[in-house]
MDTraj code that builds the backbone (N, CA, C; nanometers):
import mdtraj as md
import numpy as np

residues = "ASP ARG PRO LYS LEU LYS PHE LEU GLY ASP ARG ARG HIS ILE SER SER THR MET ALA TYR VAL LEU VAL GLU LEU GLU ILE GLY LYS LEU MET ASP ILE VAL SER ARG MET PHE ASP LYS CYS TYR GLU TYR VAL GLU SER PRO THR LYS GLY ALA ARG ALA LEU ALA LYS ILE LYS ASP TYR GLU LYS ILE ILE ASP ASN ILE GLN VAL GLU ILE ASN GLU PHE ILE SER LYS VAL ILE SER SER GLY VAL GLU GLU GLU GLU SER ARG ASN ALA ILE LYS LEU MET GLN ILE ALA SER ASP LEU GLU GLN LEU ALA ASP SER LEU ASP LYS LEU THR THR MET LEU THR LYS TYR TYR GLU ASN TRP GLN LEU SER ALA ASP GLU SER GLU ARG LEU LEU ASN PHE TYR LYS GLU VAL GLN ASN LEU PHE ALA GLU SER LEU SER LEU TYR GLU GLY HIS ILE ALA SER GLU GLU ASP VAL GLU ARG VAL ILE HIS ASP THR ARG GLU LEU LYS LYS HIS LEU MET THR GLU ARG GLU ASP PHE ALA LYS VAL HIS HIS ASN GLU ASP GLY ARG LYS HIS ILE TYR TYR SER ASP MET MET THR SER ILE SER VAL VAL ARG ALA ASN VAL ARG ASP ILE TYR LEU LEU LEU SER LYS".split()
xyz = np.array([
    [0.0429, -0.1311, 0.0116],
    [-0.0238, 0.0256, -0.0085],
    [0.0705, 0.1052, -0.0131],
    [0.0317, 0.2188, -0.0329],
    [0.1192, 0.3323, -0.0945],
    [0.1244, 0.4212, 0.0645],
    [0.2473, 0.4549, 0.1190],
    [0.2497, 0.5522, 0.2603],
    [0.1505, 0.6439, 0.2547],
    [0.0916, 0.6667, 0.3914],
    [0.0490, 0.8359, 0.3824],
    [0.1124, 0.8989, 0.4752],
    [0.1415, 1.0223, 0.3982],
    [0.1610, 1.1342, 0.4608],
    [0.1960, 1.1499, 0.6017],
    [0.2093, 1.1536, 0.7502],
    [0.1756, 1.2366, 0.8603],
    [0.2577, 1.3665, 0.8779],
    [0.1286, 1.4928, 0.9255],
    [0.1911, 1.6038, 0.8717],
    [0.2275, 1.6275, 1.0463],
    [0.3970, 1.6994, 1.0845],
    [0.4883, 1.7110, 1.2130],
    [0.3818, 1.8061, 1.3134],
    [0.2653, 1.8540, 1.2672],
    [0.2426, 1.9292, 1.3923],
    [0.2533, 2.0807, 1.3944],
    [0.1955, 2.1592, 1.4919],
    [0.2276, 2.2632, 1.4595],
    [0.3584, 2.3409, 1.5863],
    [0.4481, 2.3501, 1.5676],
    [0.5712, 2.4204, 1.6530],
    [0.5202, 2.4763, 1.7911],
    [0.4393, 2.5910, 1.7670],
    [0.3861, 2.6449, 1.8774],
    [0.3386, 2.6234, 1.9669],
    [0.3002, 2.5005, 1.9472],
    [0.2008, 2.4511, 2.0767],
    [0.2620, 2.3197, 2.1474],
    [0.4483, 2.2399, 2.0811],
    [0.5211, 2.1686, 2.1488],
    [0.6284, 2.2244, 2.1640],
    [0.7057, 2.1666, 2.2822],
    [0.8392, 2.1554, 2.3113],
    [0.9647, 2.1059, 2.2444],
    [1.0570, 2.1972, 2.2108],
    [1.1637, 2.1131, 2.1185],
    [1.2264, 1.9929, 2.1525],
    [1.1862, 1.9688, 2.2282],
    [1.2407, 1.8544, 2.2536],
    [1.1692, 1.6849, 2.1806],
    [0.9908, 1.7615, 2.2417],
    [0.9179, 1.6751, 2.1420],
    [0.9377, 1.7359, 2.0001],
    [0.9370, 1.8597, 1.9346],
    [0.9387, 1.8399, 1.7900],
    [1.0909, 1.7219, 1.7748],
    [1.1598, 1.7087, 1.8312],
    [1.2806, 1.6473, 1.7546],
    [1.2277, 1.5076, 1.7732],
    [1.1600, 1.4622, 1.8635],
    [1.0950, 1.3452, 1.8370],
    [0.9970, 1.3162, 1.7545],
    [0.9157, 1.4473, 1.7118],
    [0.8519, 1.3976, 1.5859],
    [0.9247, 1.3559, 1.4653],
    [1.0046, 1.4726, 1.4417],
    [1.1028, 1.4764, 1.3134],
    [1.1882, 1.3315, 1.3331],
    [1.2205, 1.2936, 1.4463],
    [1.2983, 1.1495, 1.3895],
    [1.1820, 1.0005, 1.4312],
    [1.0959, 1.0326, 1.4137],
    [0.9707, 0.9561, 1.3544],
    [0.9568, 0.9450, 1.2145],
    [0.9709, 1.0633, 1.1957],
    [0.9378, 1.1342, 1.0408],
    [1.0613, 1.0491, 0.9777],
    [1.1911, 1.0744, 1.0487],
    [1.2787, 1.0116, 0.9585],
    [1.2716, 0.8793, 0.9370],
    [1.2341, 0.7932, 1.0520],
    [1.2128, 0.6771, 1.0778],
    [1.1532, 0.6376, 0.9777],
    [1.0685, 0.7161, 0.9416],
    [0.9322, 0.6967, 0.7959],
    [1.0262, 0.6640, 0.7081],
    [1.0860, 0.7785, 0.6875],
    [1.1559, 0.8074, 0.5060],
    [1.2585, 0.7039, 0.4456],
    [1.3347, 0.6191, 0.6141],
    [1.4168, 0.5213, 0.5881],
    [1.3377, 0.3908, 0.5522],
    [1.2069, 0.4042, 0.6215],
    [1.1377, 0.2774, 0.5516],
    [1.0856, 0.2750, 0.3908],
    [1.0035, 0.3705, 0.3907],
    [0.9962, 0.3936, 0.2372],
    [1.0988, 0.4042, 0.1707],
    [1.2049, 0.4892, 0.1806],
    [1.3458, 0.4656, 0.1218],
    [1.3919, 0.2776, 0.1081],
    [1.3698, 0.2191, 0.1831],
    [1.4128, 0.0623, 0.2128],
    [1.2993, -0.0385, 0.1034],
    [1.1919, 0.0568, 0.1006],
    [1.0430, -0.0133, 0.0165],
    [1.1061, -0.0143, -0.1340],
    [1.1393, 0.1576, -0.1536],
    [1.1999, 0.1660, -0.2859],
    [1.2658, 0.1011, -0.3070],
    [1.3714, 0.0383, -0.2568],
    [1.4899, -0.0232, -0.2904],
    [1.4566, -0.1329, -0.3837],
    [1.3887, -0.2041, -0.2298],
    [1.2640, -0.3580, -0.3005],
    [1.2350, -0.3249, -0.3991],
    [1.1530, -0.2450, -0.4273],
    [1.1416, -0.2281, -0.5529],
    [1.1421, -0.1838, -0.6866],
    [1.2549, -0.1279, -0.6450],
    [1.3584, -0.0911, -0.7869],
    [1.4420, -0.2209, -0.8176],
    [1.4746, -0.2976, -0.6987],
    [1.5459, -0.4311, -0.7183],
    [1.4701, -0.5207, -0.8347],
    [1.3591, -0.5664, -0.7791],
    [1.2814, -0.6205, -0.8647],
    [1.2813, -0.5468, -1.0023],
    [1.2247, -0.4186, -0.9928],
    [1.2145, -0.3805, -1.1451],
    [1.3598, -0.3786, -1.2785],
    [1.5093, -0.3935, -1.1827],
    [1.5738, -0.3698, -1.2474],
    [1.6006, -0.5527, -1.3007],
    [1.5930, -0.6664, -1.1935],
    [1.6015, -0.8004, -1.1906],
    [1.5289, -0.8781, -1.3350],
    [1.3494, -0.7609, -1.3212],
    [1.2888, -0.8151, -1.4142],
    [1.2815, -0.8174, -1.5443],
    [1.2980, -0.9271, -1.6279],
    [1.3399, -0.9062, -1.8003],
    [1.2155, -0.7966, -1.9108],
    [1.1267, -0.7595, -1.8224],
    [1.0245, -0.6533, -1.8700],
    [1.0203, -0.5451, -1.7670],
    [1.0084, -0.4166, -1.8115],
    [1.0335, -0.2993, -1.7660],
    [0.8765, -0.2590, -1.7643],
    [0.7866, -0.3183, -1.7171],
    [0.6312, -0.2257, -1.7395],
    [0.6221, -0.0867, -1.6780],
    [0.5404, -0.0074, -1.7190],
    [0.4684, 0.1266, -1.7268],
    [0.4287, 0.1346, -1.5716],
    [0.3279, 0.0043, -1.5112],
    [0.2958, 0.0603, -1.4060],
    [0.3787, 0.0344, -1.2757],
    [0.4717, -0.0657, -1.2631],
    [0.6072, -0.1244, -1.1984],
    [0.6663, 0.0192, -1.1602],
    [0.6955, 0.0909, -1.2948],
    [0.7924, 0.1848, -1.3132],
    [0.7239, 0.3587, -1.2744],
    [0.5843, 0.3635, -1.2742],
    [0.4970, 0.4137, -1.1374],
    [0.4599, 0.4274, -1.0464],
    [0.4733, 0.3126, -0.9606],
    [0.5065, 0.2489, -0.8736],
    [0.6379, 0.3260, -0.7895],
    [0.7328, 0.3368, -0.8409],
    [0.8369, 0.3948, -0.8212],
    [0.8888, 0.5491, -0.8153],
    [0.8248, 0.5739, -0.9064],
    [0.7756, 0.7192, -0.8953],
    [0.6687, 0.7909, -0.7946],
    [0.5767, 0.6648, -0.7582],
    [0.5076, 0.7110, -0.6000],
    [0.6119, 0.7469, -0.4910],
    [0.6455, 0.6430, -0.5299],
    [0.7469, 0.6330, -0.3893],
    [0.8582, 0.7786, -0.4017],
    [0.9157, 0.8114, -0.4491],
    [0.9970, 0.9497, -0.5130],
    [0.9390, 1.0589, -0.4246],
    [0.8016, 1.0732, -0.5167],
    [0.6793, 1.1587, -0.4911],
    [0.6633, 1.1322, -0.3272],
    [0.6679, 1.1076, -0.2870],
    [0.5946, 1.1205, -0.1263],
    [0.7537, 1.0961, -0.0279],
    [0.8746, 1.0676, -0.1179],
    [0.9716, 1.1207, -0.0052],
    [1.0157, 1.2343, -0.0346],
    [0.9866, 1.2860, -0.1412],
    [1.0151, 1.4471, -0.1284],
    [0.9632, 1.5367, -0.0689],
    [0.8536, 1.4882, -0.0673],
    [0.7630, 1.5574, 0.0327],
    [0.7270, 1.5609, 0.1698],
    [0.8053, 1.4266, 0.2423],
    [0.8179, 1.4157, 0.3570],
    [0.9428, 1.5166, 0.3519],
    [1.0262, 1.4958, 0.2875],
    [1.1749, 1.5732, 0.3420],
    [1.1872, 1.7428, 0.2976],
    [1.0638, 1.8111, 0.2183],
    [1.0076, 1.9433, 0.2428],
    [0.9458, 1.9719, 0.3639],
    [0.8846, 1.8841, 0.4056],
    [0.8113, 1.9019, 0.5194],
    [0.8816, 1.8826, 0.6324],
    [1.0212, 1.7951, 0.6792],
    [1.0661, 1.7898, 0.7784],
    [1.1918, 1.9322, 0.7757],
    [1.1748, 1.9794, 0.6435],
    [1.2750, 2.0631, 0.6398],
    [1.2118, 2.2413, 0.6832],
    [1.1230, 2.2530, 0.6308],
    [1.0142, 2.3441, 0.7194],
    [0.9595, 2.3364, 0.8388],
    [0.9643, 2.2137, 0.8682],
    [0.8981, 2.1972, 1.0165],
    [1.0682, 2.2499, 1.1496],
    [1.1961, 2.1861, 1.0760],
    [1.2897, 2.1941, 1.1363],
    [1.3450, 2.3697, 1.1650],
    [1.3312, 2.4331, 1.0561],
    [1.3725, 2.5837, 1.0394],
    [1.2731, 2.6291, 1.1518],
    [1.2084, 2.5887, 1.1782],
    [1.0707, 2.6757, 1.2495],
    [1.1201, 2.6570, 1.3813],
    [1.1799, 2.5056, 1.4054],
    [1.1949, 2.4937, 1.5299],
    [1.3237, 2.5515, 1.6048],
    [1.4347, 2.5757, 1.5149],
    [1.5511, 2.6690, 1.5200],
    [1.5297, 2.8089, 1.5370],
    [1.4224, 2.8736, 1.4583],
    [1.4103, 2.9837, 1.4128],
    [1.3310, 3.0271, 1.5750],
    [1.2869, 2.9295, 1.6248],
    [1.2035, 3.0281, 1.7455],
    [1.2988, 2.9481, 1.9202],
    [1.4417, 2.9758, 1.8844],
    [1.5459, 2.9680, 1.9623],
    [1.5597, 2.8510, 2.0364],
    [1.7023, 2.7578, 1.9796],
    [1.7534, 2.6418, 2.0935],
    [1.8818, 2.6543, 2.1292],
    [1.8997, 2.5295, 2.1931],
    [2.0512, 2.5532, 2.2486],
    [2.1568, 2.5202, 2.1341],
    [2.2924, 2.4939, 2.1040],
    [2.3807, 2.5139, 2.0414],
    [2.3573, 2.3536, 1.9924],
    [2.4033, 2.2591, 2.1093],
    [2.3712, 2.0822, 2.1027],
    [2.2294, 2.1060, 2.0063],
    [2.1249, 2.1177, 2.0216],
    [1.9790, 2.0804, 1.9570],
    [2.0078, 2.1673, 1.8560],
    [2.1112, 2.2481, 1.8067],
    [2.0990, 2.3340, 1.6775],
    [2.1390, 2.2226, 1.6077],
    [2.2623, 2.1270, 1.6283],
    [2.3315, 2.0520, 1.5828],
    [2.2378, 1.9455, 1.5292],
    [2.2104, 1.8618, 1.6175],
    [2.1188, 1.7984, 1.5708],
    [2.0145, 1.7901, 1.4870],
    [1.9471, 1.9087, 1.5022],
    [1.8141, 1.9689, 1.3784],
    [1.9459, 1.9756, 1.2309],
    [2.0442, 2.0161, 1.2481],
    [2.0549, 2.0018, 1.1075],
    [2.1449, 1.8494, 1.0910],
    [2.1611, 1.7843, 1.1182],
    [2.2253, 1.6229, 1.1273],
    [2.0738, 1.5975, 1.0733],
    [1.9620, 1.6160, 1.1248],
    [1.8373, 1.5562, 1.1049],
    [1.7747, 1.5504, 0.9581],
    [1.7979, 1.7551, 0.9567],
    [1.7993, 1.7666, 0.8093],
    [1.8933, 1.7353, 0.6777],
    [2.0232, 1.7024, 0.6934],
    [2.1059, 1.6242, 0.6030],
    [2.0530, 1.5357, 0.6079],
    [2.0420, 1.3921, 0.6962],
    [2.0266, 1.3071, 0.6970],
    [1.8491, 1.2860, 0.5952],
    [1.7660, 1.3688, 0.5926],
    [1.6176, 1.3743, 0.5368],
    [1.6848, 1.4227, 0.4120],
    [1.7853, 1.4917, 0.3442],
    [1.8241, 1.5572, 0.2144],
    [1.8851, 1.4391, 0.1603],
    [1.9612, 1.3614, 0.2224],
    [2.0678, 1.2805, 0.1787],
    [1.9345, 1.1182, 0.1531],
    [1.8467, 1.0884, 0.1885],
    [1.7369, 1.0405, 0.1481],
    [1.6373, 1.0733, 0.0022],
    [1.6374, 1.1999, 0.0284],
    [1.5388, 1.2449, -0.0701],
    [1.6158, 1.2281, -0.2744],
    [1.7838, 1.2863, -0.1851],
    [1.8840, 1.2997, -0.3192],
    [1.8684, 1.1286, -0.3704],
    [1.8766, 1.0087, -0.2733],
    [1.8970, 0.9036, -0.2952],
    [1.8137, 0.8750, -0.3515],
    [1.6764, 0.9030, -0.3113],
    [1.5613, 0.8677, -0.3684],
    [1.5557, 0.9409, -0.5248],
    [1.5480, 0.9627, -0.5726],
    [1.5759, 1.0795, -0.7055],
    [1.6650, 0.9791, -0.7881],
    [1.7823, 0.9774, -0.7597],
    [1.8804, 0.8741, -0.8089],
    [1.8214, 0.7356, -0.8233],
    [1.7512, 0.6802, -0.7675],
    [1.6937, 0.5425, -0.7870],
    [1.5981, 0.5252, -0.8568],
    [1.5336, 0.6566, -0.8766],
    [1.4363, 0.7409, -0.9719],
    [1.5085, 0.7011, -1.1041],
    [1.6402, 0.8045, -1.1237],
    [1.6694, 0.8177, -1.2602],
    [1.7678, 0.6884, -1.3201],
    [1.7567, 0.6297, -1.2086],
    [1.8085, 0.4596, -1.2714],
    [1.7410, 0.3831, -1.3666],
    [1.5722, 0.3908, -1.2991],
    [1.5158, 0.3033, -1.3353],
    [1.4452, 0.3390, -1.4596],
    [1.4414, 0.4748, -1.4617],
    [1.4373, 0.5743, -1.5658],
    [1.5236, 0.5636, -1.7084],
    [1.6545, 0.5389, -1.6254],
    [1.7237, 0.5513, -1.7389],
    [1.7141, 0.3832, -1.8010],
    [1.7167, 0.2720, -1.7080],
    [1.7325, 0.1816, -1.8169],
    [1.5696, 0.1542, -1.8433],
    [1.5140, 0.1858, -1.8131],
    [1.3675, 0.1763, -1.9086],
    [1.3932, 0.2243, -2.0348],
    [1.4295, 0.3394, -2.0603],
    [1.4872, 0.3977, -2.2246],
    [1.5671, 0.3200, -2.2493],
    [1.6291, 0.2229, -2.1576],
    [1.7538, 0.1713, -2.2644],
    [1.6779, 0.0371, -2.3480],
    [1.6036, -0.0202, -2.2550],
    [1.4963, -0.1097, -2.2840],
    [1.3983, -0.1274, -2.3870],
    [1.3663, 0.0117, -2.3875],
    [1.2953, 0.0492, -2.4990],
    [1.3208, -0.0046, -2.6252],
    [1.4832, 0.0131, -2.6312],
    [1.5715, -0.0255, -2.7845],
    [1.6132, -0.1245, -2.8212],
    [1.6807, -0.2019, -2.6816],
    [1.7754, -0.2829, -2.6474],
    [1.7361, -0.3292, -2.5148],
    [1.8346, -0.4840, -2.4699],
    [1.8465, -0.5151, -2.3896],
    [1.9691, -0.5535, -2.3326],
    [1.9880, -0.5498, -2.2031],
    [2.1571, -0.5634, -2.1152],
    [2.2022, -0.7341, -2.1470],
    [2.3404, -0.7473, -2.2037],
    [2.3642, -0.9138, -2.2016],
    [2.3254, -0.9659, -2.0235],
    [2.3095, -1.1033, -1.9983],
    [2.3029, -1.1513, -1.9071],
    [2.3859, -1.0980, -1.8120],
    [2.5319, -1.0780, -1.8730],
    [2.6487, -1.0319, -1.8081],
    [2.6481, -0.8889, -1.7409],
    [2.6036, -0.8189, -1.8215],
    [2.5985, -0.6776, -1.8304],
    [2.4647, -0.6181, -1.6596],
    [2.3598, -0.7655, -1.7111],
    [2.2872, -0.6979, -1.6035],
    [2.3162, -0.7746, -1.5012],
    [2.3200, -0.8829, -1.4614],
    [2.4584, -0.9109, -1.3381],
    [2.5334, -0.8380, -1.3008],
    [2.5996, -0.7748, -1.3591],
    [2.6827, -0.6568, -1.2867],
    [2.5777, -0.5529, -1.2213],
    [2.5316, -0.5117, -1.3335],
    [2.4081, -0.4010, -1.2840],
    [2.3464, -0.4089, -1.1003],
    [2.3009, -0.5623, -1.1190],
    [2.2771, -0.6181, -1.0081],
    [2.3529, -0.5873, -0.9020],
    [2.4896, -0.6393, -0.9241],
    [2.5871, -0.6521, -0.8193],
    [2.6361, -0.5442, -0.7700],
    [2.6130, -0.4178, -0.8575],
    [2.6360, -0.2946, -0.8014],
    [2.5524, -0.2280, -0.7088],
    [2.3949, -0.2936, -0.7777],
    [2.2584, -0.2374, -0.6990],
    [2.2513, -0.2981, -0.5485],
    [2.3224, -0.3967, -0.5699],
    [2.2922, -0.4933, -0.4035],
    [2.3956, -0.4386, -0.3402],
    [2.4864, -0.3778, -0.3679],
    [2.6243, -0.3824, -0.2465],
    [2.5670, -0.1772, -0.1950],
    [2.4963, -0.1429, -0.2968],
    [2.4614, 0.0119, -0.2112],
    [2.3144, -0.0631, -0.1527],
    [2.2795, -0.1170, -0.1760],
    [2.1180, -0.1665, -0.0988],
    [2.1734, -0.2241, 0.0211],
    [2.2710, -0.3112, 0.0215],
    [2.3285, -0.4122, 0.1201],
    [2.3835, -0.3154, 0.2695],
    [2.5063, -0.1447, 0.1841],
    [2.4758, -0.0525, 0.2957],
    [2.4078, 0.0115, 0.3276],
    [2.2696, 0.0335, 0.2911],
    [2.1368, 0.1386, 0.3261],
    [2.0650, -0.0003, 0.4136],
    [2.0790, -0.0907, 0.4032],
    [2.0396, -0.1841, 0.5411],
    [2.0981, -0.1673, 0.6180],
    [2.2637, -0.1660, 0.6326],
    [2.3421, -0.1356, 0.7606],
    [2.2966, 0.0174, 0.7815],
    [2.2457, 0.0916, 0.7674],
    [2.2797, 0.2459, 0.7559],
    [2.1397, 0.2342, 0.9033],
    [2.0072, 0.1320, 0.7801],
    [1.8867, 0.1319, 0.8592],
    [1.8929, 0.0540, 1.0048],
    [1.9999, -0.0440, 1.0101],
    [2.0639, -0.0810, 1.1340],
    [2.1035, 0.0331, 1.2456],
    [2.1891, 0.0877, 1.2074],
    [2.2217, 0.2219, 1.2759],
    [2.1306, 0.3172, 1.3293],
    [1.9982, 0.3525, 1.2543],
    [1.8975, 0.4012, 1.2866],
    [1.8387, 0.3036, 1.4041],
    [1.8316, 0.1625, 1.3988],
    [1.7212, 0.1358, 1.4778],
    [1.8317, 0.1123, 1.6062],
    [1.9431, 0.1822, 1.6207],
    [2.0119, 0.1280, 1.7533],
    [2.1556, 0.0530, 1.7641],
    [2.1955, 0.0033, 1.6284],
    [2.3056, -0.0726, 1.6284],
    [2.4261, 0.0782, 1.6555],
    [2.5234, -0.0080, 1.7157],
    [2.6467, 0.0965, 1.7007],
    [2.7452, 0.0319, 1.6372],
    [2.7956, 0.1312, 1.5614],
    [2.9069, 0.1161, 1.4219],
    [3.0185, 0.1196, 1.4808],
    [3.0974, 0.0300, 1.5189],
    [3.2657, 0.0467, 1.5424],
    [3.3715, 0.1194, 1.5071],
    [3.4872, 0.1479, 1.5193],
    [3.5741, 0.2371, 1.4517],
    [3.6271, 0.1283, 1.3096],
    [3.6030, 0.0207, 1.2901],
    [3.6448, -0.0724, 1.1891],
    [3.5253, -0.0863, 1.0925],
    [3.4018, -0.0611, 1.1459],
    [3.2974, -0.0392, 1.0553],
    [3.3215, 0.0769, 0.9403],
    [3.3452, 0.1671, 1.0309],
    [3.3592, 0.2759, 0.9340],
    [3.4157, 0.3033, 0.8287],
    [3.5823, 0.2788, 0.8586],
    [3.6784, 0.2194, 0.8002],
    [3.6549, 0.1247, 0.6711],
    [3.5517, 0.0291, 0.6888],
    [3.5300, -0.0668, 0.6016],
    [3.4604, 0.0120, 0.4924],
    [3.3320, 0.0779, 0.5550],
    [3.2516, 0.1615, 0.4775],
    [3.2910, 0.2385, 0.4250],
    [3.3882, 0.3131, 0.4243],
    [3.4332, 0.4186, 0.3467],
    [3.5728, 0.3660, 0.2518],
    [3.5741, 0.2284, 0.2807],
    [3.7359, 0.1753, 0.1918],
    [3.5970, 0.1036, 0.0472],
    [3.4906, 0.0639, 0.1191],
    [3.4069, -0.0046, 0.0010],
    [3.3845, 0.0621, -0.0520],
    [3.2852, 0.2012, 0.0116],
    [3.2335, 0.2804, -0.1200],
    [3.3311, 0.3619, -0.2292],
    [3.4911, 0.3655, -0.1526],
    [3.5795, 0.4679, -0.2200],
    [3.6101, 0.3164, -0.3471],
    [3.6224, 0.2288, -0.3391],
    [3.6030, 0.1093, -0.4238],
    [3.5224, 0.0970, -0.4744],
    [3.4054, 0.0994, -0.4794],
    [3.2767, 0.0825, -0.5626],
    [3.2834, 0.1850, -0.6456],
    [3.3283, 0.3382, -0.6366],
    [3.2948, 0.4429, -0.7128],
    [3.4314, 0.4177, -0.8580],
    [3.5299, 0.3638, -0.8189],
    [3.6045, 0.2883, -0.8907],
    [3.5873, 0.2052, -1.0226],
    [3.4886, 0.1146, -0.9911],
    [3.4566, -0.0066, -1.0035],
    [3.3565, 0.0508, -1.0911],
    [3.2354, 0.1302, -1.0627],
    [3.1166, 0.2113, -1.1688],
    [3.1846, 0.2624, -1.2421],
    [3.2991, 0.3747, -1.2485],
    [3.3625, 0.3892, -1.3494],
    [3.4144, 0.3288, -1.4319],
    [3.4907, 0.2070, -1.4134],
    [3.5322, 0.1541, -1.4995],
    [3.4701, 0.0736, -1.5696],
    [3.3474, 0.0560, -1.5164],
    [3.2219, -0.0566, -1.5977],
    [3.1949, 0.0560, -1.7127],
    [3.1633, 0.1836, -1.6463],
    [3.1358, 0.2613, -1.7615],
    [3.2486, 0.3210, -1.8963],
    [3.3149, 0.2917, -1.8636],
    [3.4615, 0.2311, -2.0001],
    [3.4659, 0.1537, -2.0488],
    [3.4358, 0.0136, -1.9437],
    [3.4551, -0.0674, -2.0584],
    [3.3192, -0.1141, -2.1166],
    [3.2479, -0.0315, -2.0986],
    [3.1044, -0.0698, -2.2130],
    [3.0773, 0.0225, -2.2963],
    [3.1354, 0.1062, -2.2738],
    [3.1624, 0.2539, -2.4080],
    [3.2804, 0.1548, -2.5252],
    [3.3748, 0.0786, -2.4782],
    [3.4950, 0.0380, -2.5382],
    [3.4303, -0.0801, -2.6137],
    [3.3129, -0.1649, -2.5299],
    [3.2649, -0.3258, -2.6237],
    [3.1537, -0.2571, -2.7042],
    [3.0693, -0.1338, -2.6730],
    [2.9831, -0.0980, -2.7774],
    [2.9997, 0.0249, -2.8650],
    [3.1410, 0.0777, -2.8583],
    [3.1705, 0.1817, -2.9307],
    [3.1008, 0.2029, -3.1133],
    [3.0934, 0.1190, -3.1211],
    [3.0773, 0.0825, -3.3095],
    [2.9177, 0.1612, -3.2916],
    [2.8212, 0.1059, -3.2023],
    [2.6754, 0.1019, -3.1641],
    [2.6120, 0.2233, -3.1569],
    [2.5061, 0.2520, -3.1653],
    [2.4154, 0.3773, -3.1342],
    [2.4922, 0.4434, -3.0004],
    [2.5135, 0.5548, -2.9994],
    [2.5826, 0.6394, -2.8692],
    [2.4742, 0.6320, -2.7675],
    [2.3394, 0.6435, -2.7828],
    [2.2170, 0.6418, -2.6705],
    [2.2868, 0.5450, -2.6006],
    [2.3035, 0.4354, -2.6035],
    [2.4066, 0.2939, -2.5561],
    [2.4270, 0.3862, -2.3839],
    [2.5173, 0.4420, -2.4752],
    [2.6330, 0.4201, -2.3847],
    [2.6091, 0.5487, -2.3204],
    [2.5173, 0.6528, -2.3594],
    [2.4725, 0.7529, -2.2818],
    [2.3732, 0.7461, -2.1441],
    [2.3028, 0.5602, -2.1893],
    [2.1628, 0.5258, -2.0712],
    [2.2683, 0.4653, -1.9835],
    [2.3809, 0.3873, -2.0126],
    [2.4482, 0.2763, -1.9567],
    [2.4886, 0.3828, -1.8442],
    [2.5828, 0.4985, -1.9439],
    [2.6650, 0.5951, -1.8026],
    [2.5995, 0.6229, -1.6990],
    [2.4728, 0.6861, -1.7426],
    [2.3944, 0.7518, -1.6504],
    [2.3096, 0.6477, -1.5557],
    [2.3031, 0.5035, -1.5319],
    [2.3115, 0.3821, -1.4742],
    [2.4342, 0.4268, -1.3516],
    [2.5207, 0.3872, -1.4344],
    [2.6370, 0.3495, -1.3474],
    [2.6317, 0.5200, -1.2405],
    [2.6213, 0.6145, -1.3193],
    [2.6199, 0.7631, -1.2485],
    [2.5205, 0.7634, -1.1413],
    [2.3690, 0.7382, -1.1487],
    [2.2596, 0.7227, -1.0325],
    [2.3211, 0.6562, -0.9037],
    [2.3665, 0.5141, -0.9720],
    [2.4245, 0.3737, -0.8518],
    [2.5274, 0.4740, -0.8449],
    [2.6382, 0.5320, -0.8706],
    [2.7429, 0.5864, -0.7993],
    [2.7165, 0.7246, -0.6866],
    [2.5612, 0.8120, -0.7287],
    [2.5236, 0.9058, -0.6320],
    [2.4509, 0.8131, -0.5161],
    [2.3649, 0.7232, -0.5082],
    [2.2767, 0.6318, -0.4293],
    [2.3978, 0.5995, -0.3068],
    [2.5102, 0.5563, -0.3843],
    [2.6448, 0.5230, -0.3172],
    [2.7034, 0.6539, -0.2736],
    [2.7147, 0.7415, -0.2483],
    [2.7770, 0.8564, -0.2141],
    [2.6785, 0.9488, -0.0936],
    [2.5087, 0.9010, -0.0788],
    [2.4295, 0.9391, -0.0056],
    [2.4152, 0.8442, 0.1400],
    [2.4254, 0.7136, 0.0365],
    [2.3844, 0.5789, 0.1828],
    [2.5239, 0.6225, 0.2618],
    [2.6316, 0.6506, 0.1839],
    [2.7864, 0.6712, 0.2508],
    [2.7795, 0.7578, 0.3514],
    [2.6809, 0.8481, 0.3599],
    [2.6591, 1.0195, 0.4151],
    [2.5795, 0.9862, 0.4746],
    [2.4947, 0.8953, 0.4537],
    [2.3813, 0.8857, 0.5903],
    [2.4304, 0.7754, 0.7031],
    [2.5267, 0.6902, 0.6531],
    [2.5916, 0.5684, 0.7454],
    [2.6909, 0.6607, 0.8300],
    [2.7585, 0.7401, 0.7741],
    [2.7662, 0.8343, 0.8570],
    [2.7919, 0.9330, 0.9842],
    [2.6736, 0.9380, 0.9625],
    [2.6019, 1.1096, 0.9915],
    [2.5233, 0.9987, 1.1036],
    [2.5022, 0.8296, 1.0890],
    [2.4480, 0.7978, 1.2296],
    [2.5436, 0.7374, 1.2581],
    [2.6659, 0.6992, 1.2454],
    [2.7351, 0.6433, 1.2907],
    [2.8130, 0.7413, 1.4242],
    [2.7407, 0.8435, 1.4079],
    [2.8605, 0.9540, 1.4978],
    [2.7612, 0.9559, 1.6700],
])
top = md.Topology()
chain = top.add_chain()
for i, resn in enumerate(residues, 1):
    res = top.add_residue(resn, chain, resSeq=i)
    for name in ("N", "CA", "C"):
        top.add_atom(name, md.element.get_by_symbol(name[0]), res)
traj = md.Trajectory(xyz[None], top)
């Protein structure tokens, strides 16, 4: 079922402490919706057909996430403008950044599936290309699952943080190499193939960066 937006409430009638509780609940909702969007996108990428109905569902998620992110930013801005302690202000900025990263992440997932749809209007990925795309996708999805675990209370060790920084740096290199290799293999073919595939790799790379940033914010 399509998740419903929950109005955050009027700042004038609640304390700053209660305001942050409400915002954290909304961040939790955003994390849950993004997790569902990840699952829906994976199903779409994995499917041999790219139906308009499934793509529309993904775009629904993106719109919901965008609306909640705007609502969170407006609400936190009101909280800060009403006067808060320095520590509360830092926490507010952190929550706004997480919400912003989640919204950008959703935008990139939407772009990934949109570019894949355009590609499949004329061509199909080979079995090897499709497998590599799914493997890259699963890597960022698994990292998001780790971020969700942090939000739910898991504590990240210094080794965990170092591993995430290293792995996301390596993934970026692999994505750029994949883009270059694809262009070499298909250099005599329609140039749009490279453009669409390059955009898919770029979208995954942006998701990678957003998920990494969310993980690092939640690990502090």
